[in-house]
N, C-alpha and C positions, 0 to 999 in steps of 0.2 A: 246797197246802192253804191255804185261806183262812184268817184270823186268827179269824174266826167259827167255821168248821168245827173248828179246834184248840181253841177254847175249850169248844164243845159236847163233844168226845171226853174232853177233860180233865176236866170236870165228870161225865162218864160214869163214867170210871176212878176218880174220887174217891168218887162215890155207890156204887161196887162194892166199896169198901175197899181198892183197888189201889195208889192214890197217896194222898199228903196234901199239902195246900197250904200253904205256909209265907209268910206275909205280913210283911214289914219295913216298919216305917213310917217311910219316908224320902221324901225329895223328888226325883223321883217316886217313888211307892210301888214296892217291889221284891218281885217274886214269884216263888218257887221252888216246885219240885214234887220229891218223893222218893218212892222206892218204899216201901210199908209191908212189915211180915213177911208179910202175906197175898199181895202183890204178888211177892216175892221167893221164896216158895215156888210159886206158879203159873208164875214164869219157869223154876225149876228142873224142874217137871213137863213143861214144854213143850219144852225144849231137846231131849231124844231125839227128838221129833216132827220137830222142824225138822231135825236131824241126817239122820234118814230121808228127808225130803223132799228136801234137798240132794243126797244119795246117788242117789237114784233119779230126780233131775231129767233131763228129756231136755236131751240137748246141742244147742246152736244151731249152725247152719251158718255 
């Protein structure tokens, strides 16, 4: 993934309220991201779906 595409995706997740951007005013500027409560709840809701998909994933030869 290009850095441009990563930036676009992170902004979309931030706008959706799933992550928050934390800027530390250092030289150079440090930017971190962390999940919000909303993002953590979504992850918990999606985990069973991921487990189901993994369980029924076709075996590769």
